N, CA, C and O atoms as a printed pandas DataFrame, in Angstrom:
     atom_number atom_name residue_name chain_id  residue_number  x_coord  y_coord  z_coord
0              1         N          MET        A               1  102.914   86.420   96.674
1              2        CA          MET        A               1  101.597   86.196   96.108
2              3         C          MET        A               1  100.741   87.441   96.301
3              4         O          MET        A               1  100.619   87.932   97.424
4              5         N          PRO        A               2  100.138   87.970   95.213
5              6        CA          PRO        A               2   99.333   89.185   95.344
6              7         C          PRO        A               2   98.097   88.940   96.219
7              8         O          PRO        A               2   97.525   87.851   96.257
8              9         N          THR        A               3   97.729   89.993   96.904
9             10        CA          THR        A               3   96.511   89.919   97.694
10            11         C          THR        A               3   95.338   90.345   96.827
11            12         O          THR        A               3   95.504   91.006   95.802
12            13         N          ASP        A               4   94.154   89.952   97.261
13            14        CA          ASP        A               4   92.957   90.328   96.510
14            15         C          ASP        A               4   92.013   91.019   97.459
15            16         O          ASP        A               4   91.603   90.361   98.414
16            17         N          PRO        A               5   91.635   92.218   97.318
17            18        CA          PRO        A               5   92.047   93.103   96.227
18            19         C          PRO        A               5   93.476   93.620   96.423
19            20         O          PRO        A               5   94.057   93.530   97.505
20            21         N          LEU        A               6   94.004   94.158   95.344
21            22        CA          LEU        A               6   95.369   94.687   95.399
22            23         C          LEU        A               6   95.427   95.910   96.311
23            24         O          LEU        A               6   94.449   96.649   96.420
24            25         N          PRO        A               7   96.557   96.125   96.961
25            26        CA          PRO        A               7   96.710   97.321   97.792
26            27         C          PRO        A               7   96.577   98.594   96.951
27            28         O          PRO        A               7   96.895   98.604   95.762
28            29         N          ASP        A               8   96.113   99.642   97.577
29            30        CA          ASP        A               8   95.899  100.906   96.881
30            31         C          ASP        A               8   97.174  101.433   96.234
31            32         O          ASP        A               8   97.118  102.018   95.152
32            33         N          TRP        A               9   98.332  101.234   96.885
33            34        CA          TRP        A               9   99.570  101.758   96.312
34            35         C          TRP        A               9   99.903  101.074   94.985
35            36         O          TRP        A               9  100.513  101.687   94.109
36            37         N          VAL        A              10   99.513   99.826   94.835
37            38        CA          VAL        A              10   99.740   99.119   93.564
38            39         C          VAL        A              10   98.848   99.724   92.488
39            40         O          VAL        A              10   99.296   99.968   91.368
40            41         N          LEU        A              11   97.592   99.962   92.828
41            42        CA          LEU        A              11   96.658  100.548   91.864
42            43         C          LEU        A              11   97.075  101.968   91.478
43            44         O          LEU        A              11   96.890  102.386   90.335
44            45         N          GLN        A              12   97.635  102.701   92.429
45            46        CA          GLN        A              12   98.131  104.045   92.121
46            47         C          GLN        A              12   99.271  103.990   91.117
47            48         O          GLN        A              12   99.339  104.818   90.209
48            49         N          GLN        A              13  100.167  103.019   91.273
49            50        CA          GLN        A              13  101.266  102.858   90.316
50            51         C          GLN        A              13  100.730  102.498   88.932
51            52         O          GLN        A              13  101.219  102.992   87.916
52            53         N          ARG        A              14   99.733  101.641   88.910
53            54        CA          ARG        A              14   99.117  101.245   87.645
54            55         C          ARG        A              14   98.503  102.472   86.953
55            56         O          ARG        A              14   98.632  102.640   85.740
56            57         N          ARG        A              15   97.835  103.326   87.740
57            58        CA          ARG        A              15   97.250  104.550   87.172
58            59         C          ARG        A              15   98.333  105.481   86.654
59            60         O          ARG        A              15   98.173  106.108   85.607
60            61         N          ARG        A              16   99.436  105.569   87.391
61            62        CA          ARG        A              16  100.534  106.433   86.972
62            63         C          ARG        A              16  101.113  105.993   85.625
63            64         O          ARG        A              16  101.376  106.818   84.751
64            65         N          VAL        A              17  101.305  104.699   85.477
65            66        CA          VAL        A              17  101.827  104.170   84.206
66            67         C          VAL        A              17  100.816  104.419   83.086
67            68         O          VAL        A              17  101.191  104.839   81.991
68            69         N          GLY        A              18   99.555  104.163   83.355
69            70        CA          GLY        A              18   98.520  104.395   82.343
70            71         C          GLY        A              18   98.459  105.846   81.908
71            72         O          GLY        A              18   98.335  106.139   80.719
72            73         N          ASP        A              19   98.546  106.758   82.871
73            74        CA          ASP        A              19   98.543  108.193   82.549
74            75         C          ASP        A              19   99.750  108.556   81.707
75            76         O          ASP        A              19   99.647  109.343   80.766
76            77         N          ARG        A              20  100.898  107.979   82.046
77            78        CA          ARG        A              20  102.133  108.276   81.304
78            79         C          ARG        A              20  102.052  107.763   79.868
79            80         O          ARG        A              20  102.468  108.449   78.935
80            81         N          VAL        A              21  101.514  106.556   79.695
81            82        CA          VAL        A              21  101.340  106.007   78.346
82            83         C          VAL        A              21  100.428  106.928   77.528
83            84         O          VAL        A              21  100.739  107.266   76.386
84            85         N          ARG        A              22   99.309  107.326   78.119
85            86        CA          ARG        A              22   98.374  108.213   77.412
86            87         C          ARG        A              22   99.038  109.546   77.056
87            88         O          ARG        A              22   98.917  110.020   75.926
88            89         N          ASP        A              23   99.744  110.153   78.028
89            90        CA          ASP        A              23  100.400  111.435   77.777
90            91         C          ASP        A              23  101.415  111.336   76.638
91            92         O          ASP        A              23  101.434  112.182   75.743
92            93         N          LEU        A              24  102.249  110.312   76.673
93            94        CA          LEU        A              24  103.252  110.137   75.612
94            95         C          LEU        A              24  102.596  109.867   74.270
95            96         O          LEU        A              24  103.039  110.388   73.246
96            97         N          ARG        A              25  101.548  109.059   74.264
97            98        CA          ARG        A              25  100.833  108.757   73.017
98            99         C          ARG        A              25  100.250  110.037   72.426
99           100         O          ARG        A              25  100.378  110.282   71.227
100          101         N          GLU        A              26   99.615  110.849   73.259
101          102        CA          GLU        A              26   99.016  112.095   72.785
102          103         C          GLU        A              26  100.078  113.091   72.327
103          104         O          GLU        A              26   99.875  113.793   71.336
104          105         N          GLN        A              27  101.208  113.164   73.035
105          106        CA          GLN        A              27  102.301  114.047   72.631
106          107         C          GLN        A              27  102.796  113.704   71.232
107          108         O          GLN        A              27  103.233  114.581   70.486
108          109         N          ARG        A              28  102.727  112.439   70.886
109          110        CA          ARG        A              28  103.198  111.993   69.571
110          111         C          ARG        A              28  102.099  111.997   68.519
111          112         O          ARG        A              28  102.321  111.605   67.373
112          113         N          GLY        A              29  100.922  112.441   68.915
113          114        CA          GLY        A              29   99.812  112.557   67.962
114          115         C          GLY        A              29   99.253  111.213   67.525
115          116         O          GLY        A              29   98.719  111.089   66.423
116          117         N          LEU        A              30   99.372  110.208   68.381
117          118        CA          LEU        A              30   98.898  108.872   68.033
118          119         C          LEU        A              30   97.536  108.598   68.677
119          120         O          LEU        A              30   97.283  108.992   69.816
120          121         N          SER        A              31   96.686  107.933   67.945
121          122        CA          SER        A              31   95.432  107.443   68.511
122          123         C          SER        A              31   95.707  106.122   69.222
123          124         O          SER        A              31   96.756  105.508   69.028
124          125         N          GLN        A              32   94.770  105.699   70.033
125          126        CA          GLN        A              32   94.907  104.375   70.651
126          127         C          GLN        A              32   94.973  103.304   69.574
127          128         O          GLN        A              32   95.723  102.335   69.694
128          129         N          GLU        A              33   94.191  103.481   68.531
129          130        CA          GLU        A              33   94.183  102.519   67.425
130          131         C          GLU        A              33   95.564  102.414   66.779
131          132         O          GLU        A              33   96.047  101.315   66.506
132          133         N          ARG        A              34   96.194  103.564   66.539
133          134        CA          ARG        A              34   97.512  103.555   65.898
134          135         C          ARG        A              34   98.573  102.948   66.819
135          136         O          ARG        A              34   99.427  102.186   66.366
136          137         N          LEU        A              35   98.519  103.284   68.104
137          138        CA          LEU        A              35   99.471  102.681   69.035
138          139         C          LEU        A              35   99.286  101.171   69.070
139          140         O          LEU        A              35  100.261  100.422   69.131
140          141         N          ALA        A              36   98.054  100.731   69.033
141          142        CA          ALA        A              36   97.773   99.293   69.004
142          143         C          ALA        A              36   98.397   98.655   67.760
143          144         O          ALA        A              36   98.997   97.583   67.842
144          145         N          GLU        A              37   98.256   99.309   66.625
145          146        CA          GLU        A              37   98.844   98.778   65.388
146          147         C          GLU        A              37  100.364   98.686   65.497
147          148         O          GLU        A              37  100.964   97.700   65.070
148          149         N          LEU        A              38  100.976   99.711   66.066
149          150        CA          LEU        A              38  102.434   99.738   66.185
150          151         C          LEU        A              38  102.972   98.680   67.145
151          152         O          LEU        A              38  104.106   98.222   67.003
152          153         N          THR        A              39  102.156   98.297   68.116
153          154        CA          THR        A              39  102.605   97.345   69.135
154          155         C          THR        A              39  102.158   95.916   68.873
155          156         O          THR        A              39  102.756   94.970   69.386
156          157         N          GLY        A              40  101.110   95.758   68.076
157          158        CA          GLY        A              40  100.539   94.432   67.881
158          159         C          GLY        A              40   99.529   94.068   68.960
159          160         O          GLY        A              40   99.021   92.947   68.989
160          161         N          LEU        A              41   99.240   95.016   69.847
161          162        CA          LEU        A              41   98.229   94.816   70.874
162          163         C          LEU        A              41   96.872   95.249   70.333
163          164         O          LEU        A              41   96.800   95.940   69.316
164          165         N          SER        A              42   95.824   94.857   70.991
165          166        CA          SER        A              42   94.501   95.322   70.576
166          167         C          SER        A              42   94.278   96.740   71.097
167          168         O          SER        A              42   94.893   97.151   72.081
168          169         N          ARG        A              43   93.401   97.479   70.434
169          170        CA          ARG        A              43   93.061   98.820   70.894
170          171         C          ARG        A              43   92.443   98.744   72.286
171          172         O          ARG        A              43   92.666   99.621   73.121
172          173         N          HIS        A              44   91.670   97.700   72.530
173          174        CA          HIS        A              44   91.038   97.526   73.831
174          175         C          HIS        A              44   92.094   97.338   74.937
175          176         O          HIS        A              44   91.914   97.835   76.049
176          177         N          THR        A              45   93.168   96.640   74.643
177          178        CA          THR        A              45   94.249   96.467   75.619
178          179         C          THR        A              45   94.910   97.805   75.912
179          180         O          THR        A              45   95.163   98.124   77.074
180          181         N          VAL        A              46   95.193   98.590   74.885
181          182        CA          VAL        A              46   95.782   99.920   75.086
182          183         C          VAL        A              46   94.847  100.767   75.949
183          184         O          VAL        A              46   95.295  101.435   76.880
184          185         N          TYR        A              47   93.568  100.740   75.645
185          186        CA          TYR        A              47   92.560  101.481   76.394
186          187         C          TYR        A              47   92.577  101.066   77.865
187          188         O          TYR        A              47   92.571  101.920   78.752
188          189         N          ARG        A              48   92.598   99.782   78.121
189          190        CA          ARG        A              48   92.574   99.273   79.500
190          191         C          ARG        A              48   93.861   99.618   80.255
191          192         O          ARG        A              48   93.817   99.881   81.457
192          193         N          ILE        A              49   94.996   99.621   79.570
193          194        CA          ILE        A              49   96.253  100.013   80.214
194          195         C          ILE        A              49   96.192  101.490   80.595
195          196         O          ILE        A              49   96.554  101.860   81.712
196          197         N          GLU        A              50   95.741  102.324   79.682
197          198        CA          GLU        A              50   95.673  103.755   79.952
198          199         C          GLU        A              50   94.713  104.090   81.091
199          200         O          GLU        A              50   94.957  105.033   81.844
200          201         N          LEU        A              51   93.644  103.341   81.227
201          202        CA          LEU        A              51   92.681  103.587   82.304
202          203         C          LEU        A              51   92.976  102.778   83.560
203          204         O          LEU        A              51   92.185  102.781   84.503
204          205         N          ALA        A              52   94.102  102.091   83.573
205          206        CA          ALA        A              52   94.541  101.307   84.735
206          207         C          ALA        A              52   93.549  100.217   85.099
207          208         O          ALA        A              52   93.422   99.853   86.268
208          209         N          GLN        A              53   92.856   99.703   84.118
209          210        CA          GLN        A              53   91.903   98.620   84.338
210          211         C          GLN        A              53   92.553   97.260   84.167
211          212         O          GLN        A              53   91.920   96.225   84.377
212          213         N          TYR        A              54   93.816   97.273   83.787
213          214        CA          TYR        A              54   94.486   96.050   83.392
214          215         C          TYR        A              54   95.895   96.052   83.963
215          216         O          TYR        A              54   96.659   96.987   83.725
216          217         N          GLY        A              55   96.243   95.023   84.707
217          218        CA          GLY        A              55   97.605   94.861   85.189
218          219         C          GLY        A              55   98.431   94.252   84.071
219          220         O          GLY        A              55   98.484   93.031   83.926
220          221         N          THR        A              56   99.064   95.083   83.296
221          222        CA          THR        A              56   99.736   94.642   82.081
222          223         C          THR        A              56  101.075   93.979   82.376
223          224         O          THR        A              56  101.609   94.081   83.480
224          225         N          SER        A              57  101.595   93.313   81.384
225          226        CA          SER        A              57  102.879   92.627   81.523
226          227         C          SER        A              57  104.024   93.548   81.109
227          228         O          SER        A              57  103.829   94.545   80.413
228          229         N          ILE        A              58  105.193   93.192   81.548
229          230        CA          ILE        A              58  106.395   93.923   81.159
230          231         C          ILE        A              58  106.594   93.827   79.649
231          232         O          ILE        A              58  107.139   94.744   79.035
232          233         N          ASP        A              59  106.156   92.729   79.052
233          234        CA          ASP        A              59  106.271   92.560   77.600
234          235         C          ASP        A              59  105.445   93.618   76.871
235          236         O          ASP        A              59  105.910   94.222   75.904
236          237         N          HIS        A              60  104.223   93.834   77.341
237          238        CA          HIS        A              60  103.360   94.846   76.716
238          239         C          HIS        A              60  103.966   96.238   76.885
239          240         O          HIS        A              60  103.946   97.052   75.962
240          241         N          LEU        A              61  104.502   96.496   78.070
241          242        CA          LEU        A              61  105.112   97.807   78.301
242          243         C          LEU        A              61  106.347   98.006   77.430
243          244         O          LEU        A              61  106.608   99.121   76.980
244          245         N          ALA        A              62  107.104   96.953   77.188
245          246        CA          ALA        A              62  108.270   97.052   76.302
246          247         C          ALA        A              62  107.831   97.379   74.878
247          248         O          ALA        A              62  108.459   98.197   74.204
248          249         N          LEU        A              63  106.758   96.744   74.420
249          250        CA          LEU        A              63  106.231   97.035   73.082
250          251         C          LEU        A              63  105.753   98.479   72.984
251          252         O          LEU        A              63  106.010   99.160   71.992
252          253         N          ILE        A              64  105.067   98.933   74.005
253          254        CA          ILE        A              64  104.553  100.307   74.018
254          255         C          ILE        A              64  105.699  101.306   74.045
255          256         O          ILE        A              64  105.685  102.284   73.298
256          257         N          ALA        A              65  106.686  101.074   74.893
257          258        CA          ALA        A              65  107.834  101.979   74.968
258          259         C          ALA        A              65  108.542  102.087   73.625
259          260         O          ALA        A              65  108.907  103.178   73.187
260          261         N          ARG        A              66  108.728  100.956   72.985
261          262        CA          ARG        A              66  109.397  100.981   71.673
262          263         C          ARG        A              66  108.582  101.769   70.644
263          264         O          ARG        A              66  109.131  102.565   69.882
264          265         N          ALA        A              67  107.272  101.539   70.633
265          266        CA          ALA        A              67  106.405  102.255   69.682
266          267         C          ALA        A              67  106.406  103.757   69.956
267          268         O          ALA        A              67  106.287  104.557   69.028
268          269         N          LEU        A              68  106.539  104.140   71.223
269          270        CA          LEU        A              68  106.557  105.557   71.589
270          271         C          LEU        A              68  107.957  106.152   71.531
271          272         O          LEU        A              68  108.139  107.349   71.755
272          273         N          ARG        A              69  108.949  105.311   71.229
273          274        CA          ARG        A              69  110.351  105.715   71.107
274          275         C          ARG        A              69  110.893  106.311   72.400
275          276         O          ARG        A              69  111.524  107.368   72.413
276          277         N          VAL        A              70  110.618  105.584   73.498
277          278        CA          VAL        A              70  111.145  105.978   74.805
278          279         C          VAL        A              70  111.737  104.753   75.480
279          280         O          VAL        A              70  111.441  103.620   75.100
280          281         N          GLU        A              71  112.569  104.985   76.476
281          282        CA          GLU        A              71  113.066  103.899   77.302
282          283         C          GLU        A              71  111.915  103.405   78.172
283          284         O          GLU        A              71  111.076  104.199   78.597
284          285         N          ILE        A              72  111.871  102.133   78.433
285          286        CA          ILE        A              72  110.780  101.572   79.216
286          287         C          ILE        A              72  110.676  102.228   80.596
287          288         O          ILE        A              72  109.576  102.394   81.123
288          289         N          GLY        A              73  111.803  102.595   81.171
289          290        CA          GLY        A              73  111.789  103.243   82.483
290          291         C          GLY        A              73  111.033  104.547   82.506
291          292         O          GLY        A              73  110.515  104.940   83.552
292          293         N          SER        A              74  110.954  105.232   81.377
293          294        CA          SER        A              74  110.244  106.511   81.338
294          295         C          SER        A              74  108.740  106.336   81.498
295          296         O          SER        A              74  108.033  107.304   81.779
296          297         N          LEU        A              75  108.241  105.114   81.323
297          298        CA          LEU        A              75  106.816  104.873   81.537
298          299         C          LEU        A              75  106.471  104.887   83.025
299          300         O          LEU        A              75  105.301  104.973   83.398
300          301         N          PHE        A              76  107.498  104.802   83.869
301          302        CA          PHE        A              76  107.295  104.762   85.305
302          303         C          PHE        A              76  107.596  106.084   85.982
303          304         O          PHE        A              76  107.498  106.191   87.204
304          305         N          SER        A              77  107.964  107.102   85.197
305          306        CA          SER        A              77  108.321  108.396   85.811
306          307         C          SER        A              77  107.280  109.449   85.537
307          308         O          SER        A              77  107.423  110.589   85.979
């Protein structure tokens, strides 16, 4: 069961994933709006994932990885 607030190491991982999503999106010349369209997520959800404001699901990360044409594991590296 998660603690409230979450431990700092969890938030750091969330920031790392968000930074990686943003970096890959920018490398591919995609706006947040376009990535949202490709994934079926809202632009606001993409924004919150990139800024680590949202503890996203593995399902959302799978959609994002596919839209960015990367393996899901690369979002964690």
